[in-house]
N, C-alpha and C positions, 0 to 999 in steps of 0.2 A: 817287201820285207820292212819291218819296223825295228829300229834300234832304240832302246831306252834303258834306264836304270832298273834293275831287278829289285822288286820290293817283296814284302811279306806275302802279298797275294799271289806271288809266283812260286811260293815255297814248294808245292808238290811237283810242279814242272821242273824246277831247278834241281830238286833231289833226284828225279827220274833221269835227267840228263847227266848228273854227276855219277849216278850208279852205272849208267850205260857207258860213260867214258871210262870208268874203272874197269869194266868188263873188256872193252875194246883196246884200251891202252894202259894196262896196269903198271907199266914201267914209268909212267909219268905222274903217278898218284903220290902226292906228298902228304905232310902232316895235316894241312888244312882240309884237304880232300877227305882224308880218313876221318877227321873230326865231323865233317859234314855228312858223310855217308853213315857213320855210326849214330848220328843224331836221329836218323830216320826222317820220314816225311812229316812227322808230327813235330819234331824238335828243330828242324832246319829253319823254320820261321823265326825263331828267337835268334839264331845265329845271323841270319840275313838282316834282321832288324837292328842288330848291334854293330854291324859292319861300318856304317858311316862314322860312328863315334870312335871306332878303332882306326880310322884312316883308310878304310877299304871301300871301294866303290865297284860294284859288279854291274856290268852292262850286258843286256841280252839281245840276241837277234831273234825276232819272232816272225814266223811265217805262218799265216792262217791260224793265228792264236796258239801256235806250237813253238816252244822254245827250242831253237835249233843250234844255238851256240852262245857262249858267254866269254866275256873278257873282264878279268878282275885287275884292277889297279890298286896298289897299296902304297901308302907312304907311312912308314913306321921308323922309329929310332933303331939304329943298328946296335946290336948287343955289344959289339966290341968297341965302337967309337962314341956312341950316344948321339951321333948326328942322324938326321932324318934321311932316309933313302927311299927311292921309288922302285917298285918291281911290278911285274905283270904276269898274268897267265891267261891262256886261251884254251877253251874247251869246245870241242865239236864232235859230233858222232858221225860215223861213216854213212849211216842210213840217211841222215839229213843232208850231209855234204853231197852225196851222189845225186840226190833229188835236186838240190840247188844248181849243180853243174848242168844237169839235163835241161833246166829251164833257160839257160843262157842261149 
């Protein structure tokens, strides 16, 4: 398994994982996920490309060139205080997680 920052070349794989996670875990989908899913596989590249300038870094877990999970770390100003705060989110899909556990 390889861990690296997701970039524009991973857009189609990232969008597929995002859509799959929305199907499996709709209760955890927030505004950023909705924005990414609605952008479609063609528009997600622009969003991913803009993330570093916005203070967001998305790291992906790749297994056999397949994106199996992501971790997003964000450092943005808080709307209420103006101070910078960090937050994170993790996405994985059951079909990949089950396969990874079997390999252990």
